[in-house]
C-alpha positions, -999 to +999 in steps of 0.1 A: -114-524+628-101-512+589-078-528+576-062-510+539-034-529+516-005-499+508+016-508+486+041-481+476+056-486+441+058-515+421+068-544+444+075-520+472+102-502+454+096-469+467+090-483+506+124-471+517+128-437+493+092-429+510+093-441+548+130-437+553+124-400+557+125-376+582+089-369+578+076-402+559+046-401+530+027-423+514+012-415+475-019-435+473-036-439+436-062-450+434-087-430+407-096-402+393-116-380+422-095-355+442-103-340+477-130-322+469-149-351+455-139-372+483-148-351+504-185-345+497-187-386+500-178-390+463-156-422+448-159-466+459-159-460+500-125-480+499-108-451+486-128-430+498-119-448+535-079-451+533-081-413+524-101-403+553-076-422+579-052-393+572-075-365+583-060-355+620-094-367+639-082-405+628-045-401+629-036-411+667-066-443+659-049-453+625-021-476+626-007-487+590+020-510+585+038-519+558+060-559+555+096-545+535+127-566+533+115-596+550 
């Protein structure tokens, strides 16, 4: 099992905005690498592994938990 810390804005201020939509999203920024860079295996392992969780083959096996408002 892999654990990742997802922070949506300073103090999670973007959580309600991003997760409260009909199609929720999460913008994650780790470094200056692009999608093409990650596909080549570049970048540090944690951001690359986090990015991979969004791929279709991992979606059904990935659970992201965010605690917001207690």
